[in-house]
mmCIF entry with sequence, helices, sheets and N, C-alpha, C, O atoms, coordinates in Angstrom:
data_MODEL
# 
_entry.id   MODEL 
# 
_entity.id                         1 
_entity.type                       polymer 
_entity.pdbx_number_of_molecules   1 
# 
_entity_poly.entity_id                      1 
_entity_poly.type                           'polypeptide(L)' 
_entity_poly.nstd_linkage                   no 
_entity_poly.nstd_monomer                   no 
_entity_poly.pdbx_seq_one_letter_code       MKRKPKPLATRNPFVVLAIKRKAGPHRKPNKALRRAEKVNTRDVAQRQSIVASD 
_entity_poly.pdbx_seq_one_letter_code_can   MKRKPKPLATRNPFVVLAIKRKAGPHRKPNKALRRAEKVNTRDVAQRQSIVASD 
_entity_poly.pdbx_strand_id                 A 
# 
loop_
_entity_poly_seq.entity_id 
_entity_poly_seq.num 
_entity_poly_seq.mon_id 
_entity_poly_seq.hetero 
1 1  MET n 
1 2  LYS n 
1 3  ARG n 
1 4  LYS n 
1 5  PRO n 
1 6  LYS n 
1 7  PRO n 
1 8  LEU n 
1 9  ALA n 
1 10 THR n 
1 11 ARG n 
1 12 ASN n 
1 13 PRO n 
1 14 PHE n 
1 15 VAL n 
1 16 VAL n 
1 17 LEU n 
1 18 ALA n 
1 19 ILE n 
1 20 LYS n 
1 21 ARG n 
1 22 LYS n 
1 23 ALA n 
1 24 GLY n 
1 25 PRO n 
1 26 HIS n 
1 27 ARG n 
1 28 LYS n 
1 29 PRO n 
1 30 ASN n 
1 31 LYS n 
1 32 ALA n 
1 33 LEU n 
1 34 ARG n 
1 35 ARG n 
1 36 ALA n 
1 37 GLU n 
1 38 LYS n 
1 39 VAL n 
1 40 ASN n 
1 41 THR n 
1 42 ARG n 
1 43 ASP n 
1 44 VAL n 
1 45 ALA n 
1 46 GLN n 
1 47 ARG n 
1 48 GLN n 
1 49 SER n 
1 50 ILE n 
1 51 VAL n 
1 52 ALA n 
1 53 SER n 
1 54 ASP n 
# 
_struct_asym.id          A 
_struct_asym.entity_id   1 
# 
loop_
_struct_conf.conf_type_id 
_struct_conf.id 
_struct_conf.pdbx_PDB_helix_id 
_struct_conf.beg_label_comp_id 
_struct_conf.beg_label_asym_id 
_struct_conf.beg_label_seq_id 
_struct_conf.pdbx_beg_PDB_ins_code 
_struct_conf.end_label_comp_id 
_struct_conf.end_label_asym_id 
_struct_conf.end_label_seq_id 
_struct_conf.pdbx_end_PDB_ins_code 
_struct_conf.beg_auth_comp_id 
_struct_conf.beg_auth_asym_id 
_struct_conf.beg_auth_seq_id 
_struct_conf.end_auth_comp_id 
_struct_conf.end_auth_asym_id 
_struct_conf.end_auth_seq_id 
_struct_conf.pdbx_PDB_helix_class 
_struct_conf.details 
_struct_conf.pdbx_PDB_helix_length 
HELX_P HELX_P1 AA1 PRO A 13 ? LYS A 20 ? PRO A 13 LYS A 20 1 ? 8  
HELX_P HELX_P2 AA2 ASN A 30 ? SER A 53 ? ASN A 30 SER A 53 1 ? 24 
# 
_struct_conf_type.id          HELX_P 
_struct_conf_type.criteria    ? 
_struct_conf_type.reference   ? 
# 
loop_
_atom_site.group_PDB 
_atom_site.id 
_atom_site.type_symbol 
_atom_site.label_atom_id 
_atom_site.label_alt_id 
_atom_site.label_comp_id 
_atom_site.label_asym_id 
_atom_site.label_entity_id 
_atom_site.label_seq_id 
_atom_site.pdbx_PDB_ins_code 
_atom_site.Cartn_x 
_atom_site.Cartn_y 
_atom_site.Cartn_z 
_atom_site.occupancy 
_atom_site.B_iso_or_equiv 
_atom_site.pdbx_formal_charge 
_atom_site.auth_seq_id 
_atom_site.auth_comp_id 
_atom_site.auth_asym_id 
_atom_site.auth_atom_id 
_atom_site.pdbx_PDB_model_num 
ATOM 1   N N  . MET A 1 1  ? -16.795 -1.904 -53.913 1.00 0.00 ? 1  MET A N  1 
ATOM 2   C CA . MET A 1 1  ? -17.299 -0.870 -53.049 1.00 0.00 ? 1  MET A CA 1 
ATOM 3   C C  . MET A 1 1  ? -16.603 -0.975 -51.684 1.00 0.00 ? 1  MET A C  1 
ATOM 4   O O  . MET A 1 1  ? -16.513 -2.053 -51.098 1.00 0.00 ? 1  MET A O  1 
ATOM 5   N N  . LYS A 1 2  ? -16.121 0.157  -51.201 1.00 0.00 ? 2  LYS A N  1 
ATOM 6   C CA . LYS A 1 2  ? -15.394 0.198  -49.945 1.00 0.00 ? 2  LYS A CA 1 
ATOM 7   C C  . LYS A 1 2  ? -16.366 0.182  -48.773 1.00 0.00 ? 2  LYS A C  1 
ATOM 8   O O  . LYS A 1 2  ? -17.419 0.817  -48.815 1.00 0.00 ? 2  LYS A O  1 
ATOM 9   N N  . ARG A 1 3  ? -15.995 -0.560 -47.714 1.00 0.00 ? 3  ARG A N  1 
ATOM 10  C CA . ARG A 1 3  ? -16.847 -0.609 -46.527 1.00 0.00 ? 3  ARG A CA 1 
ATOM 11  C C  . ARG A 1 3  ? -16.580 0.592  -45.637 1.00 0.00 ? 3  ARG A C  1 
ATOM 12  O O  . ARG A 1 3  ? -15.443 1.049  -45.517 1.00 0.00 ? 3  ARG A O  1 
ATOM 13  N N  . LYS A 1 4  ? -17.614 1.090  -45.026 1.00 0.00 ? 4  LYS A N  1 
ATOM 14  C CA . LYS A 1 4  ? -17.469 2.193  -44.092 1.00 0.00 ? 4  LYS A CA 1 
ATOM 15  C C  . LYS A 1 4  ? -17.118 1.614  -42.721 1.00 0.00 ? 4  LYS A C  1 
ATOM 16  O O  . LYS A 1 4  ? -17.655 0.576  -42.334 1.00 0.00 ? 4  LYS A O  1 
ATOM 17  N N  . PRO A 1 5  ? -16.223 2.274  -41.983 1.00 0.00 ? 5  PRO A N  1 
ATOM 18  C CA . PRO A 1 5  ? -15.886 1.748  -40.655 1.00 0.00 ? 5  PRO A CA 1 
ATOM 19  C C  . PRO A 1 5  ? -17.075 1.871  -39.702 1.00 0.00 ? 5  PRO A C  1 
ATOM 20  O O  . PRO A 1 5  ? -17.822 2.850  -39.710 1.00 0.00 ? 5  PRO A O  1 
ATOM 21  N N  . LYS A 1 6  ? -17.208 0.848  -38.897 1.00 0.00 ? 6  LYS A N  1 
ATOM 22  C CA . LYS A 1 6  ? -18.303 0.806  -37.927 1.00 0.00 ? 6  LYS A CA 1 
ATOM 23  C C  . LYS A 1 6  ? -17.998 1.795  -36.798 1.00 0.00 ? 6  LYS A C  1 
ATOM 24  O O  . LYS A 1 6  ? -16.879 1.795  -36.285 1.00 0.00 ? 6  LYS A O  1 
ATOM 25  N N  . PRO A 1 7  ? -18.943 2.624  -36.400 1.00 0.00 ? 7  PRO A N  1 
ATOM 26  C CA . PRO A 1 7  ? -18.665 3.553  -35.303 1.00 0.00 ? 7  PRO A CA 1 
ATOM 27  C C  . PRO A 1 7  ? -18.438 2.785  -33.993 1.00 0.00 ? 7  PRO A C  1 
ATOM 28  O O  . PRO A 1 7  ? -19.166 1.843  -33.677 1.00 0.00 ? 7  PRO A O  1 
ATOM 29  N N  . LEU A 1 8  ? -17.427 3.201  -33.249 1.00 0.00 ? 8  LEU A N  1 
ATOM 30  C CA . LEU A 1 8  ? -17.107 2.536  -31.997 1.00 0.00 ? 8  LEU A CA 1 
ATOM 31  C C  . LEU A 1 8  ? -18.112 2.916  -30.914 1.00 0.00 ? 8  LEU A C  1 
ATOM 32  O O  . LEU A 1 8  ? -18.629 4.032  -30.884 1.00 0.00 ? 8  LEU A O  1 
ATOM 33  N N  . ALA A 1 9  ? -18.371 1.969  -30.037 1.00 0.00 ? 9  ALA A N  1 
ATOM 34  C CA . ALA A 1 9  ? -19.273 2.234  -28.915 1.00 0.00 ? 9  ALA A CA 1 
ATOM 35  C C  . ALA A 1 9  ? -18.565 3.165  -27.935 1.00 0.00 ? 9  ALA A C  1 
ATOM 36  O O  . ALA A 1 9  ? -17.345 3.109  -27.785 1.00 0.00 ? 9  ALA A O  1 
ATOM 37  N N  . THR A 1 10 ? -19.330 4.008  -27.279 1.00 0.00 ? 10 THR A N  1 
ATOM 38  C CA . THR A 1 10 ? -18.724 4.908  -26.301 1.00 0.00 ? 10 THR A CA 1 
ATOM 39  C C  . THR A 1 10 ? -18.267 4.094  -25.096 1.00 0.00 ? 10 THR A C  1 
ATOM 40  O O  . THR A 1 10 ? -18.958 3.187  -24.632 1.00 0.00 ? 10 THR A O  1 
ATOM 41  N N  . ARG A 1 11 ? -17.092 4.442  -24.610 1.00 0.00 ? 11 ARG A N  1 
ATOM 42  C CA . ARG A 1 11 ? -16.499 3.695  -23.500 1.00 0.00 ? 11 ARG A CA 1 
ATOM 43  C C  . ARG A 1 11 ? -16.551 4.513  -22.222 1.00 0.00 ? 11 ARG A C  1 
ATOM 44  O O  . ARG A 1 11 ? -16.445 5.740  -22.240 1.00 0.00 ? 11 ARG A O  1 
ATOM 45  N N  . ASN A 1 12 ? -16.716 3.818  -21.134 1.00 0.00 ? 12 ASN A N  1 
ATOM 46  C CA . ASN A 1 12 ? -16.720 4.466  -19.832 1.00 0.00 ? 12 ASN A CA 1 
ATOM 47  C C  . ASN A 1 12 ? -15.256 4.667  -19.404 1.00 0.00 ? 12 ASN A C  1 
ATOM 48  O O  . ASN A 1 12 ? -14.532 3.684  -19.246 1.00 0.00 ? 12 ASN A O  1 
ATOM 49  N N  . PRO A 1 13 ? -14.806 5.914  -19.214 1.00 0.00 ? 13 PRO A N  1 
ATOM 50  C CA . PRO A 1 13 ? -13.393 6.130  -18.871 1.00 0.00 ? 13 PRO A CA 1 
ATOM 51  C C  . PRO A 1 13 ? -13.019 5.572  -17.502 1.00 0.00 ? 13 PRO A C  1 
ATOM 52  O O  . PRO A 1 13 ? -11.850 5.269  -17.264 1.00 0.00 ? 13 PRO A O  1 
ATOM 53  N N  . PHE A 1 14 ? -13.982 5.430  -16.601 1.00 0.00 ? 14 PHE A N  1 
ATOM 54  C CA . PHE A 1 14 ? -13.679 4.905  -15.272 1.00 0.00 ? 14 PHE A CA 1 
ATOM 55  C C  . PHE A 1 14 ? -13.360 3.415  -15.313 1.00 0.00 ? 14 PHE A C  1 
ATOM 56  O O  . PHE A 1 14 ? -12.586 2.917  -14.496 1.00 0.00 ? 14 PHE A O  1 
ATOM 57  N N  . VAL A 1 15 ? -13.954 2.711  -16.259 1.00 0.00 ? 15 VAL A N  1 
ATOM 58  C CA . VAL A 1 15 ? -13.687 1.280  -16.385 1.00 0.00 ? 15 VAL A CA 1 
ATOM 59  C C  . VAL A 1 15 ? -12.247 1.073  -16.826 1.00 0.00 ? 15 VAL A C  1 
ATOM 60  O O  . VAL A 1 15 ? -11.572 0.170  -16.333 1.00 0.00 ? 15 VAL A O  1 
ATOM 61  N N  . VAL A 1 16 ? -11.775 1.889  -17.738 1.00 0.00 ? 16 VAL A N  1 
ATOM 62  C CA . VAL A 1 16 ? -10.393 1.774  -18.207 1.00 0.00 ? 16 VAL A CA 1 
ATOM 63  C C  . VAL A 1 16 ? -9.428  1.989  -17.049 1.00 0.00 ? 16 VAL A C  1 
ATOM 64  O O  . VAL A 1 16 ? -8.454  1.250  -16.908 1.00 0.00 ? 16 VAL A O  1 
ATOM 65  N N  . LEU A 1 17 ? -9.689  2.991  -16.224 1.00 0.00 ? 17 LEU A N  1 
ATOM 66  C CA . LEU A 1 17 ? -8.824  3.263  -15.076 1.00 0.00 ? 17 LEU A CA 1 
ATOM 67  C C  . LEU A 1 17 ? -8.867  2.111  -14.075 1.00 0.00 ? 17 LEU A C  1 
ATOM 68  O O  . LEU A 1 17 ? -7.840  1.738  -13.507 1.00 0.00 ? 17 LEU A O  1 
ATOM 69  N N  . ALA A 1 18 ? -10.043 1.556  -13.863 1.00 0.00 ? 18 ALA A N  1 
ATOM 70  C CA . ALA A 1 18 ? -10.174 0.463  -12.897 1.00 0.00 ? 18 ALA A CA 1 
ATOM 71  C C  . ALA A 1 18 ? -9.442  -0.787 -13.374 1.00 0.00 ? 18 ALA A C  1 
ATOM 72  O O  . ALA A 1 18 ? -8.867  -1.513 -12.563 1.00 0.00 ? 18 ALA A O  1 
ATOM 73  N N  . ILE A 1 19 ? -9.455  -1.044 -14.675 1.00 0.00 ? 19 ILE A N  1 
ATOM 74  C CA . ILE A 1 19 ? -8.777  -2.225 -15.209 1.00 0.00 ? 19 ILE A CA 1 
ATOM 75  C C  . ILE A 1 19 ? -7.260  -2.067 -15.101 1.00 0.00 ? 19 ILE A C  1 
ATOM 76  O O  . ILE A 1 19 ? -6.556  -3.032 -14.806 1.00 0.00 ? 19 ILE A O  1 
ATOM 77  N N  . LYS A 1 20 ? -6.763  -0.870 -15.336 1.00 0.00 ? 20 LYS A N  1 
ATOM 78  C CA . LYS A 1 20 ? -5.316  -0.643 -15.305 1.00 0.00 ? 20 LYS A CA 1 
ATOM 79  C C  . LYS A 1 20 ? -4.761  -0.535 -13.898 1.00 0.00 ? 20 LYS A C  1 
ATOM 80  O O  . LYS A 1 20 ? -3.557  -0.698 -13.699 1.00 0.00 ? 20 LYS A O  1 
ATOM 81  N N  . ARG A 1 21 ? -5.601  -0.266 -12.929 1.00 0.00 ? 21 ARG A N  1 
ATOM 82  C CA . ARG A 1 21 ? -5.148  -0.106 -11.547 1.00 0.00 ? 21 ARG A CA 1 
ATOM 83  C C  . ARG A 1 21 ? -4.732  -1.461 -10.989 1.00 0.00 ? 21 ARG A C  1 
ATOM 84  O O  . ARG A 1 21 ? -5.439  -2.455 -11.156 1.00 0.00 ? 21 ARG A O  1 
ATOM 85  N N  . LYS A 1 22 ? -3.599  -1.493 -10.335 1.00 0.00 ? 22 LYS A N  1 
ATOM 86  C CA . LYS A 1 22 ? -3.111  -2.729 -9.729  1.00 0.00 ? 22 LYS A CA 1 
ATOM 87  C C  . LYS A 1 22 ? -3.393  -2.694 -8.233  1.00 0.00 ? 22 LYS A C  1 
ATOM 88  O O  . LYS A 1 22 ? -3.135  -1.693 -7.565  1.00 0.00 ? 22 LYS A O  1 
ATOM 89  N N  . ALA A 1 23 ? -3.910  -3.768 -7.730  1.00 0.00 ? 23 ALA A N  1 
ATOM 90  C CA . ALA A 1 23 ? -4.173  -3.853 -6.304  1.00 0.00 ? 23 ALA A CA 1 
ATOM 91  C C  . ALA A 1 23 ? -2.916  -4.329 -5.598  1.00 0.00 ? 23 ALA A C  1 
ATOM 92  O O  . ALA A 1 23 ? -2.228  -5.235 -6.071  1.00 0.00 ? 23 ALA A O  1 
ATOM 93  N N  . GLY A 1 24 ? -2.625  -3.716 -4.471  1.00 0.00 ? 24 GLY A N  1 
ATOM 94  C CA . GLY A 1 24 ? -1.464  -4.109 -3.695  1.00 0.00 ? 24 GLY A CA 1 
ATOM 95  C C  . GLY A 1 24 ? -1.878  -4.662 -2.348  1.00 0.00 ? 24 GLY A C  1 
ATOM 96  O O  . GLY A 1 24 ? -3.064  -4.686 -2.020  1.00 0.00 ? 24 GLY A O  1 
ATOM 97  N N  . PRO A 1 25 ? -0.916  -5.101 -1.573  1.00 0.00 ? 25 PRO A N  1 
ATOM 98  C CA . PRO A 1 25 ? -1.250  -5.632 -0.255  1.00 0.00 ? 25 PRO A CA 1 
ATOM 99  C C  . PRO A 1 25 ? -1.740  -4.522 0.666   1.00 0.00 ? 25 PRO A C  1 
ATOM 100 O O  . PRO A 1 25 ? -1.241  -3.398 0.618   1.00 0.00 ? 25 PRO A O  1 
ATOM 101 N N  . HIS A 1 26 ? -2.705  -4.840 1.491   1.00 0.00 ? 26 HIS A N  1 
ATOM 102 C CA . HIS A 1 26 ? -3.274  -3.859 2.404   1.00 0.00 ? 26 HIS A CA 1 
ATOM 103 C C  . HIS A 1 26 ? -2.625  -4.000 3.778   1.00 0.00 ? 26 HIS A C  1 
ATOM 104 O O  . HIS A 1 26 ? -3.294  -4.284 4.771   1.00 0.00 ? 26 HIS A O  1 
ATOM 105 N N  . ARG A 1 27 ? -1.335  -3.800 3.813   1.00 0.00 ? 27 ARG A N  1 
ATOM 106 C CA . ARG A 1 27 ? -0.611  -3.847 5.075   1.00 0.00 ? 27 ARG A CA 1 
ATOM 107 C C  . ARG A 1 27 ? 0.620   -2.970 4.973   1.00 0.00 ? 27 ARG A C  1 
ATOM 108 O O  . ARG A 1 27 ? 0.976   -2.501 3.892   1.00 0.00 ? 27 ARG A O  1 
ATOM 109 N N  . LYS A 1 28 ? 1.267   -2.752 6.110   1.00 0.00 ? 28 LYS A N  1 
ATOM 110 C CA . LYS A 1 28 ? 2.441   -1.904 6.115   1.00 0.00 ? 28 LYS A CA 1 
ATOM 111 C C  . LYS A 1 28 ? 3.606   -2.658 5.479   1.00 0.00 ? 28 LYS A C  1 
ATOM 112 O O  . LYS A 1 28 ? 3.660   -3.885 5.552   1.00 0.00 ? 28 LYS A O  1 
ATOM 113 N N  . PRO A 1 29 ? 4.541   -1.934 4.855   1.00 0.00 ? 29 PRO A N  1 
ATOM 114 C CA . PRO A 1 29 ? 5.716   -2.602 4.293   1.00 0.00 ? 29 PRO A CA 1 
ATOM 115 C C  . PRO A 1 29 ? 6.606   -3.156 5.406   1.00 0.00 ? 29 PRO A C  1 
ATOM 116 O O  . PRO A 1 29 ? 6.519   -2.730 6.558   1.00 0.00 ? 29 PRO A O  1 
ATOM 117 N N  . ASN A 1 30 ? 7.456   -4.106 5.045   1.00 0.00 ? 30 ASN A N  1 
ATOM 118 C CA . ASN A 1 30 ? 8.333   -4.750 6.022   1.00 0.00 ? 30 ASN A CA 1 
ATOM 119 C C  . ASN A 1 30 ? 9.256   -3.740 6.689   1.00 0.00 ? 30 ASN A C  1 
ATOM 120 O O  . ASN A 1 30 ? 9.581   -3.893 7.866   1.00 0.00 ? 30 ASN A O  1 
ATOM 121 N N  . LYS A 1 31 ? 9.679   -2.725 5.975   1.00 0.00 ? 31 LYS A N  1 
ATOM 122 C CA . LYS A 1 31 ? 10.567  -1.713 6.545   1.00 0.00 ? 31 LYS A CA 1 
ATOM 123 C C  . LYS A 1 31 ? 9.889   -1.017 7.721   1.00 0.00 ? 31 LYS A C  1 
ATOM 124 O O  . LYS A 1 31 ? 10.512  -0.805 8.761   1.00 0.00 ? 31 LYS A O  1 
ATOM 125 N N  . ALA A 1 32 ? 8.622   -0.665 7.562   1.00 0.00 ? 32 ALA A N  1 
ATOM 126 C CA . ALA A 1 32 ? 7.896   0.008  8.635   1.00 0.00 ? 32 ALA A CA 1 
ATOM 127 C C  . ALA A 1 32 ? 7.695   -0.928 9.821   1.00 0.00 ? 32 ALA A C  1 
ATOM 128 O O  . ALA A 1 32 ? 7.770   -0.493 10.970  1.00 0.00 ? 32 ALA A O  1 
ATOM 129 N N  . LEU A 1 33 ? 7.440   -2.207 9.557   1.00 0.00 ? 33 LEU A N  1 
ATOM 130 C CA . LEU A 1 33 ? 7.258   -3.173 10.638  1.00 0.00 ? 33 LEU A CA 1 
ATOM 131 C C  . LEU A 1 33 ? 8.556   -3.375 11.416  1.00 0.00 ? 33 LEU A C  1 
ATOM 132 O O  . LEU A 1 33 ? 8.541   -3.445 12.645  1.00 0.00 ? 33 LEU A O  1 
ATOM 133 N N  . ARG A 1 34 ? 9.682   -3.467 10.701  1.00 0.00 ? 34 ARG A N  1 
ATOM 134 C CA . ARG A 1 34 ? 10.983  -3.627 11.369  1.00 0.00 ? 34 ARG A CA 1 
ATOM 135 C C  . ARG A 1 34 ? 11.289  -2.421 12.238  1.00 0.00 ? 34 ARG A C  1 
ATOM 136 O O  . ARG A 1 34 ? 11.744  -2.567 13.372  1.00 0.00 ? 34 ARG A O  1 
ATOM 137 N N  . ARG A 1 35 ? 11.041  -1.231 11.708  1.00 0.00 ? 35 ARG A N  1 
ATOM 138 C CA . ARG A 1 35 ? 11.334  -0.022 12.465  1.00 0.00 ? 35 ARG A CA 1 
ATOM 139 C C  . ARG A 1 35 ? 10.443  0.079  13.698  1.00 0.00 ? 35 ARG A C  1 
ATOM 140 O O  . ARG A 1 35 ? 10.912  0.468  14.768  1.00 0.00 ? 35 ARG A O  1 
ATOM 141 N N  . ALA A 1 36 ? 9.168   -0.266 13.564  1.00 0.00 ? 36 ALA A N  1 
ATOM 142 C CA . ALA A 1 36 ? 8.254   -0.217 14.702  1.00 0.00 ? 36 ALA A CA 1 
ATOM 143 C C  . ALA A 1 36 ? 8.712   -1.194 15.787  1.00 0.00 ? 36 ALA A C  1 
ATOM 144 O O  . ALA A 1 36 ? 8.646   -0.880 16.975  1.00 0.00 ? 36 ALA A O  1 
ATOM 145 N N  . GLU A 1 37 ? 9.171   -2.363 15.382  1.00 0.00 ? 37 GLU A N  1 
ATOM 146 C CA . GLU A 1 37 ? 9.654   -3.336 16.350  1.00 0.00 ? 37 GLU A CA 1 
ATOM 147 C C  . GLU A 1 37 ? 10.924  -2.833 17.041  1.00 0.00 ? 37 GLU A C  1 
ATOM 148 O O  . GLU A 1 37 ? 11.102  -3.019 18.245  1.00 0.00 ? 37 GLU A O  1 
ATOM 149 N N  . LYS A 1 38 ? 11.797  -2.198 16.269  1.00 0.00 ? 38 LYS A N  1 
ATOM 150 C CA . LYS A 1 38 ? 13.037  -1.649 16.821  1.00 0.00 ? 38 LYS A CA 1 
ATOM 151 C C  . LYS A 1 38 ? 12.736  -0.557 17.847  1.00 0.00 ? 38 LYS A C  1 
ATOM 152 O O  . LYS A 1 38 ? 13.326  -0.528 18.927  1.00 0.00 ? 38 LYS A O  1 
ATOM 153 N N  . VAL A 1 39 ? 11.809  0.345  17.496  1.00 0.00 ? 39 VAL A N  1 
ATOM 154 C CA . VAL A 1 39 ? 11.435  1.423  18.409  1.00 0.00 ? 39 VAL A CA 1 
ATOM 155 C C  . VAL A 1 39 ? 10.790  0.843  19.664  1.00 0.00 ? 39 VAL A C  1 
ATOM 156 O O  . VAL A 1 39 ? 11.057  1.312  20.771  1.00 0.00 ? 39 VAL A O  1 
ATOM 157 N N  . ASN A 1 40 ? 9.949   -0.166 19.500  1.00 0.00 ? 40 ASN A N  1 
ATOM 158 C CA . ASN A 1 40 ? 9.259   -0.775 20.632  1.00 0.00 ? 40 ASN A CA 1 
ATOM 159 C C  . ASN A 1 40 ? 10.265  -1.434 21.577  1.00 0.00 ? 40 ASN A C  1 
ATOM 160 O O  . ASN A 1 40 ? 10.154  -1.272 22.792  1.00 0.00 ? 40 ASN A O  1 
ATOM 161 N N  . THR A 1 41 ? 11.240  -2.171 21.050  1.00 0.00 ? 41 THR A N  1 
ATOM 162 C CA . THR A 1 41 ? 12.224  -2.826 21.914  1.00 0.00 ? 41 THR A CA 1 
ATOM 163 C C  . THR A 1 41 ? 13.094  -1.795 22.622  1.00 0.00 ? 41 THR A C  1 
ATOM 164 O O  . THR A 1 41 ? 13.494  -2.003 23.767  1.00 0.00 ? 41 THR A O  1 
ATOM 165 N N  . ARG A 1 42 ? 13.388  -0.694 21.955  1.00 0.00 ? 42 ARG A N  1 
ATOM 166 C CA . ARG A 1 42 ? 14.180  0.365  22.586  1.00 0.00 ? 42 ARG A CA 1 
ATOM 167 C C  . ARG A 1 42 ? 13.399  0.992  23.745  1.00 0.00 ? 42 ARG A C  1 
ATOM 168 O O  . ARG A 1 42 ? 13.969  1.268  24.800  1.00 0.00 ? 42 ARG A O  1 
ATOM 169 N N  . ASP A 1 43 ? 12.101  1.215  23.550  1.00 0.00 ? 43 ASP A N  1 
ATOM 170 C CA . ASP A 1 43 ? 11.273  1.792  24.606  1.00 0.00 ? 43 ASP A CA 1 
ATOM 171 C C  . ASP A 1 43 ? 11.169  0.846  25.798  1.00 0.00 ? 43 ASP A C  1 
ATOM 172 O O  . ASP A 1 43 ? 11.248  1.276  26.948  1.00 0.00 ? 43 ASP A O  1 
ATOM 173 N N  . VAL A 1 44 ? 10.992  -0.444 25.516  1.00 0.00 ? 44 VAL A N  1 
ATOM 174 C CA . VAL A 1 44 ? 10.884  -1.429 26.596  1.00 0.00 ? 44 VAL A CA 1 
ATOM 175 C C  . VAL A 1 44 ? 12.199  -1.480 27.373  1.00 0.00 ? 44 VAL A C  1 
ATOM 176 O O  . VAL A 1 44 ? 12.186  -1.517 28.603  1.00 0.00 ? 44 VAL A O  1 
ATOM 177 N N  . ALA A 1 45 ? 13.315  -1.482 26.681  1.00 0.00 ? 45 ALA A N  1 
ATOM 178 C CA . ALA A 1 45 ? 14.622  -1.524 27.344  1.00 0.00 ? 45 ALA A CA 1 
ATOM 179 C C  . ALA A 1 45 ? 14.833  -0.283 28.197  1.00 0.00 ? 45 ALA A C  1 
ATOM 180 O O  . ALA A 1 45 ? 15.382  -0.363 29.296  1.00 0.00 ? 45 ALA A O  1 
ATOM 181 N N  . GLN A 1 46 ? 14.401  0.853  27.694  1.00 0.00 ? 46 GLN A N  1 
ATOM 182 C CA . GLN A 1 46 ? 14.560  2.102  28.446  1.00 0.00 ? 46 GLN A CA 1 
ATOM 183 C C  . GLN A 1 46 ? 13.692  2.072  29.707  1.00 0.00 ? 46 GLN A C  1 
ATOM 184 O O  . GLN A 1 46 ? 14.131  2.521  30.766  1.00 0.00 ? 46 GLN A O  1 
ATOM 185 N N  . ARG A 1 47 ? 12.480  1.553  29.607  1.00 0.00 ? 47 ARG A N  1 
ATOM 186 C CA . ARG A 1 47 ? 11.612  1.457  30.785  1.00 0.00 ? 47 ARG A CA 1 
ATOM 187 C C  . ARG A 1 47 ? 12.200  0.510  31.825  1.00 0.00 ? 47 ARG A C  1 
ATOM 188 O O  . ARG A 1 47 ? 12.135  0.772  33.026  1.00 0.00 ? 47 ARG A O  1 
ATOM 189 N N  . GLN A 1 48 ? 12.776  -0.593 31.349  1.00 0.00 ? 48 GLN A N  1 
ATOM 190 C CA . GLN A 1 48 ? 13.361  -1.564 32.273  1.00 0.00 ? 48 GLN A CA 1 
ATOM 191 C C  . GLN A 1 48 ? 14.579  -0.956 32.983  1.00 0.00 ? 48 GLN A C  1 
ATOM 192 O O  . GLN A 1 48 ? 14.792  -1.218 34.167  1.00 0.00 ? 48 GLN A O  1 
ATOM 193 N N  . SER A 1 49 ? 15.373  -0.154 32.281  1.00 0.00 ? 49 SER A N  1 
ATOM 194 C CA . SER A 1 49 ? 16.537  0.430  32.911  1.00 0.00 ? 49 SER A CA 1 
ATOM 195 C C  . SER A 1 49 ? 16.119  1.496  33.926  1.00 0.00 ? 49 SER A C  1 
ATOM 196 O O  . SER A 1 49 ? 16.800  1.681  34.934  1.00 0.00 ? 49 SER A O  1 
ATOM 197 N N  . ILE A 1 50 ? 15.028  2.189  33.681  1.00 0.00 ? 50 ILE A N  1 
ATOM 198 C CA . ILE A 1 50 ? 14.517  3.179  34.616  1.00 0.00 ? 50 ILE A CA 1 
ATOM 199 C C  . ILE A 1 50 ? 14.013  2.490  35.881  1.00 0.00 ? 50 ILE A C  1 
ATOM 200 O O  . ILE A 1 50 ? 14.271  2.955  36.991  1.00 0.00 ? 50 ILE A O  1 
ATOM 201 N N  . VAL A 1 51 ? 13.288  1.370  35.710  1.00 0.00 ? 51 VAL A N  1 
ATOM 202 C CA . VAL A 1 51 ? 12.755  0.625  36.843  1.00 0.00 ? 51 VAL A CA 1 
ATOM 203 C C  . VAL A 1 51 ? 13.907  0.021  37.644  1.00 0.00 ? 51 VAL A C  1 
ATOM 204 O O  . VAL A 1 51 ? 13.864  0.019  38.874  1.00 0.00 ? 51 VAL A O  1 
ATOM 205 N N  . ALA A 1 52 ? 14.935  -0.490 36.966  1.00 0.00 ? 52 ALA A N  1 
ATOM 206 C CA . ALA A 1 52 ? 16.069  -1.128 37.645  1.00 0.00 ? 52 ALA A CA 1 
ATOM 207 C C  . ALA A 1 52 ? 16.878  -0.110 38.433  1.00 0.00 ? 52 ALA A C  1 
ATOM 208 O O  . ALA A 1 52 ? 17.431  -0.447 39.479  1.00 0.00 ? 52 ALA A O  1 
ATOM 209 N N  . SER A 1 53 ? 16.960  1.126  37.957  1.00 0.00 ? 53 SER A N  1 
ATOM 210 C CA . SER A 1 53 ? 17.764  2.137  38.665  1.00 0.00 ? 53 SER A CA 1 
ATOM 211 C C  . SER A 1 53 ? 17.036  2.709  39.879  1.00 0.00 ? 53 SER A C  1 
ATOM 212 O O  . SER A 1 53 ? 17.662  3.307  40.754  1.00 0.00 ? 53 SER A O  1 
ATOM 213 N N  . ASP A 1 54 ? 15.707  2.525  39.935  1.00 0.00 ? 54 ASP A N  1 
ATOM 214 C CA . ASP A 1 54 ? 14.932  3.048  41.092  1.00 0.00 ? 54 ASP A CA 1 
ATOM 215 C C  . ASP A 1 54 ? 15.106  2.209  42.278  1.00 0.00 ? 54 ASP A C  1 
ATOM 216 O O  . ASP A 1 54 ? 14.534  2.498  43.329  1.00 0.00 ? 54 ASP A O  1 
# 
């Protein structure tokens, strides 16, 4: 006698999405940090040259 397949339990679709989701670092990438530092040093240098010329 052949066995009947057991009915599968209903699954929560949100749990599947949560398991597959990968958590990443909660900070800016290094590229953005380098650029922000570059812009900041340029602004500081520009302010110093303005003060020096006065």
